[in-house]
C-alpha positions in Angstrom: 28.3 -31.2 -34.4 26.3 -33.2 -36.8 26.2 -32.1 -40.4 22.9 -31.6 -42.2 21.8 -31.4 -45.8 19.5 -28.6 -44.8 22.5 -26.2 -44.9 22.6 -24.2 -48.2 25.7 -24.9 -50.3 27.3 -21.5 -49.7 27.0 -21.6 -45.9 29.6 -23.1 -43.7 29.7 -23.5 -39.9 32.0 -20.7 -38.6 34.9 -21.3 -36.3 33.5 -18.5 -34.1 29.7 -17.9 -34.3 30.3 -14.6 -32.4 32.5 -13.1 -35.1 31.3 -10.1 -37.1 32.3 -10.3 -40.8 33.8 -7.0 -41.7 32.1 -6.7 -45.1 28.6 -7.3 -43.8 28.4 -5.0 -40.7 28.7 -1.2 -40.5 32.3 0.0 -40.5 33.7 -0.1 -37.0 31.2 -2.5 -35.6 32.7 -4.5 -32.8 32.0 -6.1 -29.4 32.7 -4.4 -26.1 34.2 -6.0 -23.0 30.8 -7.4 -22.1 30.4 -9.0 -25.5 27.7 -6.6 -26.7 27.9 -5.4 -30.4 28.7 -1.7 -30.6 27.7 0.4 -33.6 28.1 4.1 -33.9 29.7 4.2 -30.4 26.7 2.6 -28.7 26.1 -0.9 -27.5 23.1 -2.4 -29.1 21.9 -3.6 -25.7 21.6 0.0 -24.6 19.6 0.8 -27.7 17.2 -2.1 -27.1 16.7 -1.1 -23.5 16.0 2.5 -24.5 13.8 2.1 -27.6 12.6 -1.5 -27.4 12.6 -4.2 -30.1 12.2 -4.7 -33.0 14.3 -1.7 -33.8 16.0 -0.4 -37.0 19.4 1.1 -36.3 21.3 3.1 -38.9 24.9 4.1 -38.5 25.0 7.7 -39.8 28.7 8.0 -40.2 28.8 4.7 -42.2 26.0 5.8 -44.6 27.7 9.2 -45.1 31.1 7.6 -45.7 29.6 5.2 -48.4 27.9 8.1 -50.1 31.1 10.1 -50.2 33.1 7.1 -51.5 30.6 6.3 -54.2 30.5 9.9 -55.4 34.3 10.2 -55.4 34.6 6.9 -57.3 32.2 8.0 -60.1 33.7 11.5 -60.3 37.2 10.1 -60.7 36.0 7.5 -63.3 34.1 10.2 -65.3 37.1 12.5 -65.2 39.3 9.8 -66.5 37.3 9.7 -69.8 36.8 13.4 -70.0 33.3 13.9 -68.7 31.4 14.7 -65.5 28.8 12.8 -63.5 25.7 13.2 -61.4 25.0 10.7 -58.6 21.4 10.3 -57.3 20.6 8.5 -54.1 17.8 6.1 -54.9 15.2 7.0 -52.3 13.2 3.8 -52.7 15.9 2.0 -50.7 15.1 4.0 -47.6 13.8 7.5 -47.5 13.3 9.9 -44.6 13.9 13.6 -44.1 17.2 12.9 -42.3 18.4 10.5 -45.0 17.7 13.2 -47.6 19.7 15.7 -45.6 22.6 13.3 -45.2 23.0 12.4 -48.9 22.4 16.0 -50.0 25.1 17.4 -47.7 27.5 14.8 -49.1 26.9 16.1 -52.6 24.4 13.6 -54.0 21.1 14.4 -55.8 18.0 12.4 -54.9 15.9 10.1 -56.9 12.2 9.7 -56.0 9.5 7.5 -57.5 6.2 8.6 -56.0 4.3 11.7 -54.9 5.0 10.7 -51.3 8.7 10.4 -51.8 8.7 13.7 -53.6 6.9 15.3 -50.6 9.5 13.9 -48.2 12.4 15.2 -50.2 10.9 18.6 -50.5 10.0 18.7 -46.8 13.6 17.9 -46.0 14.8 20.9 -47.9 16.1 19.2 -51.0 16.8 21.4 -54.0 14.0 20.4 -56.5 16.5 21.0 -59.4 18.5 18.1 -57.9 15.7 15.6 -57.9 14.9 12.9 -60.4 11.3 11.5 -60.6 10.8 7.9 -61.6 7.7 5.7 -61.9 5.9 3.6 -64.5 2.5 5.1 -63.7 2.9 8.6 -62.4 -0.5 10.2 -61.8 -1.5 13.4 -63.5 -1.4 15.1 -60.0 2.2 13.7 -59.4 3.4 15.0 -62.8 1.8 18.4 -62.3 3.4 18.7 -58.8 6.8 17.7 -60.1 6.6 20.3 -62.9 5.2 22.9 -60.5 8.1 22.6 -58.0 10.8 22.4 -60.7 12.0 18.8 -60.4 15.3 18.6 -62.3 14.4 15.6 -64.4 11.3 13.5 -64.9 12.1 10.1 -66.3 9.5 9.3 -69.0 8.6 5.6 -68.7 6.2 5.3 -71.6 5.0 6.9 -74.8 1.9 8.1 -73.0 4.0 10.0 -70.4 5.7 12.0 -73.1 2.3 13.7 -73.9 1.3 14.0 -70.3 4.5 15.7 -69.1 4.6 17.9 -72.2 1.0 19.0 -71.5 1.6 19.7 -67.8 4.7 21.7 -68.6 3.0 23.7 -71.3 0.1 24.5 -69.0 2.5 25.6 -66.3 4.5 27.7 -68.7 7.7 25.8 -68.0 10.2 23.8 -70.0 10.6 20.4 -68.2 13.8 18.5 -68.4 13.2 14.8 -69.1 15.0 11.5 -69.7 13.6 8.5 -71.6 13.8 5.1 -69.8 14.9 2.4 -72.3 15.1 -1.3 -71.9 18.5 -2.4 -73.2 17.8 -6.1 -73.1 20.4 -6.7 -70.4 19.4 -8.3 -67.2 22.1 -8.4 -64.5 22.6 -9.8 -61.0 25.7 -10.5 -59.0 28.5 -11.6 -61.5 26.2 -12.7 -64.3 24.1 -11.0 -66.9 21.9 -12.1 -69.7 21.6 -10.1 -73.0 18.4 -10.6 -75.0 16.8 -8.9 -77.9 13.5 -7.9 -76.1 12.3 -7.4 -72.6 8.9 -8.3 -71.1 8.5 -6.0 -68.1 6.5 -3.0 -66.9 9.3 -0.4 -67.0 10.6 1.6 -69.9 10.3 1.4 -73.7 12.0 -0.9 -76.1 15.5 0.0 -77.4 14.2 -0.2 -80.9 11.9 2.8 -80.3 14.4 5.0 -78.5 15.3 7.1 -81.5 11.6 7.5 -82.6 10.5 8.5 -79.1 13.5 10.7 -78.6 12.4 12.6 -81.6 8.8 12.7 -80.3 10.1 14.3 -77.1 12.1 16.9 -79.1 8.9 17.8 -81.0 7.5 19.4 -77.8 8.7 22.9 -77.1 7.8 22.4 -73.4 10.3 19.4 -73.0 14.1 19.5 -72.8 15.5 16.0 -73.7 18.5 15.2 -71.5 19.1 11.7 -72.8 18.4 8.0 -72.2 18.1 6.1 -69.0 18.4 2.4 -68.2 18.3 0.2 -65.2 19.5 -3.4 -65.7 18.9 -5.1 -62.3 19.8 -5.2 -58.6 22.5 -6.6 -56.4 25.1 -6.4 -59.1 28.7 -7.2 -58.2 30.7 -6.0 -61.2 30.7 -3.8 -64.3 30.2 -6.3 -67.1 26.4 -5.9 -67.4 26.6 -2.1 -67.2 29.2 -2.1 -70.0 27.1 -4.3 -72.3 24.0 -2.1 -71.6 25.9 1.1 -72.2 27.2 -0.2 -75.6 23.7 -1.0 -76.7 22.3 2.4 -75.5 25.0 4.4 -77.1 24.0 3.2 -80.6 20.6 4.9 -80.1 22.3 7.8 -78.2 24.6 8.4 -81.2 21.8 8.4 -83.7 19.9 11.0 -81.6 23.1 13.0 -81.2 23.5 13.4 -84.9 20.3 15.5 -85.0 20.9 17.5 -81.8 23.1 17.3 -78.7 22.2 14.6 -76.1 24.0 15.8 -73.0 23.5 12.8 -70.6 23.4 9.1 -70.3 21.9 7.6 -67.1 22.9 4.0 -66.4 20.8 3.6 -63.3 21.9 1.7 -60.1 21.8 -1.8 -58.7 25.3 -2.0 -57.2 25.4 -4.9 -54.8 26.4 -5.3 -51.1 27.5 -8.2 -48.9 24.7 -9.8 -47.0 26.7 -12.8 -45.9 30.4 -13.6 -45.3 30.7 -15.2 -48.7 29.5 -12.2 -50.7 32.4 -10.3 -52.3 31.3 -7.3 -54.4 33.9 -5.7 -56.6 35.0 -2.3 -55.1 33.0 0.6 -56.5 36.2 2.2 -57.8 36.7 -0.7 -60.2 33.1 -0.9 -61.2 32.8 2.8 -61.9 36.0 2.8 -63.9 35.0 -0.2 -65.9 31.7 1.4 -66.8 33.3 4.7 -67.8 35.9 3.0 -70.0 33.1 1.0 -71.7 31.1 4.2 -72.4 34.2 5.9 -73.8 35.0 3.0 -76.1 31.4 2.9 -77.4 31.5 6.7 -78.0 34.7 6.5 -79.9 33.2 3.7 -82.1 30.1 5.8 -82.8 32.1 9.1 -83.2 30.2 11.0 -80.5 31.5 12.9 -77.5 31.3 11.1 -74.1 28.1 12.4 -72.5 27.7 13.4 -68.8 27.0 10.3 -66.9 24.5 9.7 -64.2 23.9 6.8 -61.7 21.4 6.0 -59.0 22.9 4.0 -56.1 20.7 3.3 -53.1 21.3 -0.1 -51.5 25.1 0.3 -51.7 24.8 3.5 -49.6 22.2 2.7 -46.9 22.1 -1.1 -46.9 25.3 -2.0 -45.0 24.7 1.0 -42.6 21.6 -0.6 -41.1 20.9 -3.4 -38.7 17.7 -4.7 -37.1 17.4 -5.7 -33.5 15.1 -8.4 -32.2 14.4 -10.2 -28.9 14.2 -13.9 -29.0 10.9 -15.3 -27.9 11.2 -19.1 -28.4 13.8 -21.6 -29.6 12.6 -24.8 -31.2 15.0 -27.6 -32.3 13.5 -29.4 -35.3 15.0 -32.6 -36.8 16.1 -32.2 -40.4 17.8 -34.6 -42.7 21.3 -35.2 -41.3 20.9 -33.2 -38.1 18.9 -30.4 -36.4 17.7 -26.9 -37.2 16.9 -24.5 -34.4 13.9 -22.2 -35.2 14.7 -19.0 -33.4 11.5 -17.0 -33.2 11.7 -13.2 -32.7 9.4 -10.3 -32.0 9.3 -9.0 -35.6 9.3 -10.7 -38.9 8.0 -10.1 -42.4 6.3 -6.9 -41.3 9.7 -5.3 -40.8 11.7 -7.4 -43.3 9.7 -8.7 -46.3 12.7 -9.4 -48.5 13.3 -13.0 -47.4 9.7 -13.9 -48.1 9.6 -11.9 -51.3 12.9 -12.7 -52.9 14.5 -15.5 -50.9 17.1 -13.0 -49.7 19.9 -14.2 -47.4 20.9 -12.4 -44.2 23.5 -12.7 -41.4 22.4 -12.9 -37.7 24.5 -12.7 -34.6 23.9 -12.5 -30.8 24.0 -8.8 -30.1 24.1 -8.8 -26.3 26.7 -11.4 -25.4 29.2 -13.9 -26.7 29.2 -17.6 -26.1 31.7 -20.5 -26.1 29.1 -22.9 -27.2 29.6 -24.6 -30.7 27.6 -23.2 -33.6 24.1 -24.4 -34.2 22.2 -24.2 -37.5 19.4 -21.7 -37.1 16.5 -20.2 -39.0 15.3 -16.9 -37.6 11.5 -16.8 -37.9 9.0 -14.0 -37.3 5.9 -13.9 -35.1 3.4 -13.7 -38.0 0.8 -16.3 -38.8 2.5 -17.3 -42.0 4.8 -20.3 -42.7 6.9 -18.1 -45.0 7.6 -15.6 -42.2 11.3 -16.0 -42.2 13.9 -13.3 -41.5 17.1 -15.3 -41.8 16.7 -18.5 -43.7 20.0 -20.1 -42.6 22.9 -19.1 -40.4 24.7 -20.2 -37.3 24.3 -19.0 -33.7 25.9 -20.4 -30.6 24.1 -23.5 -29.5 22.9 -21.9 -26.3 20.8 -19.2 -28.0 17.8 -18.8 -25.7 14.6 -16.8 -25.1 15.4 -13.3 -24.1 18.6 -13.1 -26.1 19.1 -9.9 -28.2 20.0 -10.7 -31.8 21.0 -8.4 -34.7 20.4 -9.0 -38.4 23.0 -7.1 -40.5 22.7 -5.2 -43.8 19.0 -4.3 -43.3 19.3 -0.6 -44.2 17.8 -1.0 -47.6 14.3 -2.2 -48.6 13.3 -3.2 -45.0 11.8 -0.1 -43.6 10.6 0.8 -47.1 8.7 -2.4 -47.4 7.5 -2.5 -43.8 3.8 -3.3 -43.3 1.2 -4.0 -40.6 0.5 -7.7 -41.4 -1.4 -9.2 -38.4 -1.8 -5.7 -37.1 1.8 -5.5 -35.9 3.1 -1.9 -35.5 6.1 -0.8 -37.6 9.3 -0.3 -35.6 11.1 3.1 -35.2 14.3 3.9 -37.0 17.1 5.2 -34.8 20.3 6.9 -36.1 23.5 6.5 -34.2 26.7 8.5 -34.4 29.6 9.2 -32.0 27.7 7.7 -29.1 24.5 9.6 -29.7 21.2 8.0 -30.7 18.1 9.8 -32.1 14.9 8.7 -33.6 14.6 9.6 -37.3 11.4 7.8 -38.0 8.8 7.3 -35.2 7.6 3.8 -34.5 3.9 2.9 -34.4 1.7 1.9 -31.4 -1.3 -0.3 -31.5 -3.3 2.8 -30.8 -2.1 4.2 -34.1 -3.5 1.1 -35.9 -6.8 1.4 -34.1 -7.1 5.1 -35.0 -7.1 4.2 -38.7 -10.0 1.7 -38.3 -13.2 3.7 -39.1 -15.3 1.1 -37.3 -13.8 1.9 -33.9 -15.3 4.7 -31.9 -12.8 7.3 -31.0 -13.5 6.9 -27.3 -13.1 3.1 -27.4 -10.3 2.1 -25.0 -7.3 0.6 -26.9 -6.8 -3.1 -26.4 -3.7 -4.3 -24.6 -0.9 -2.5 -26.5 1.8 -5.1 -25.7 4.0 -5.5 -28.7 3.7 -1.9 -29.9 6.7 0.3 -30.2 6.8 3.5 -28.2 9.7 5.4 -29.8 
């Protein structure tokens, strides 16, 4: 096979383009005797036949297992430095009533960042006292609702929010627990981090004002100050950035603790996952221990007790548990410098996975319904939208005989795919199906074209729907 300079430096042609990289796919994913990929005890071909494509599939046992592992890792790390921990599932990664129930039953609290996410969590039966409420621009109605239902912690994102939450709590006759989101000046991603003096972003307040604003919070009888909060980035593979951020935060934490106890320190989330075979995140047990030890060192240096710790993983729980199924519509070989690239167009796209277009994210794709002895061909999986940037998988390899009608699966799509789904080009959003022990059930209904027409105020209710081909029925 000819080589091509169109291949990114990290990607290498696999010896077997049918192989499933263990770190990328849900635990236990394998191929059956017919070559179909099996997840949660069900062949993906069976799921496609039953629910159609595109289709989000989430392995419930895998998601639960990751939640348990992460909680256990942080509990052990916290205990090793003489403290305790709270782990919140970051609902922005993917939130539905079933997901709330899964993570809650595994011992996690839930983090929400809008009135809608709060409503889902409450409707799913979450304990309000085990909810955290984020957001840089919470409406007055959202703040009042959070106070009313007894949300366990509201994360204050600005000086203005201190007064707004204090007023809402006072009017409701409640004492509202709050954290203050602070920018530590640490920006982290993968194995690298950058430490600066200042940050230019919409979230949080500057570290230089943490003590002042902490005192402001304490001046309100209707607020209970839990401590500082920080989020340093996403898709982080080790503990170095968290350690640096914690050391910076603890200087302010210690100053506040000299006046009155500061019971908690929330270091956020952002723990990375493997999207491709070359991704190699540090095990969460090592990351959590590295963070805890850094916190303990800084506390000793400042002469303060180690506070209760809190973390907010999302992607690392739900991301690897999800895959997305598509049906191939066309295959178009295109000459590129040094060889060929095959554009494999599928029946979804940036409406069900916007991350490639938004962030240049990399993904892994495999034939889901069969195996092939053909050599690997460089492919780019493209969507059906009228947009040149509508790419699902920028670069990977599939067998050379990939053809229209083939079922393909894109791995590690459990996080930030359904959450960012949209109706670009009036394409209905797909359903989400959970699988476990050979049983599949819909946990989020898909849309039909009729649903899109029903929202258009210019269409008479009795107007017959246009041809609904392409709509999902689950």
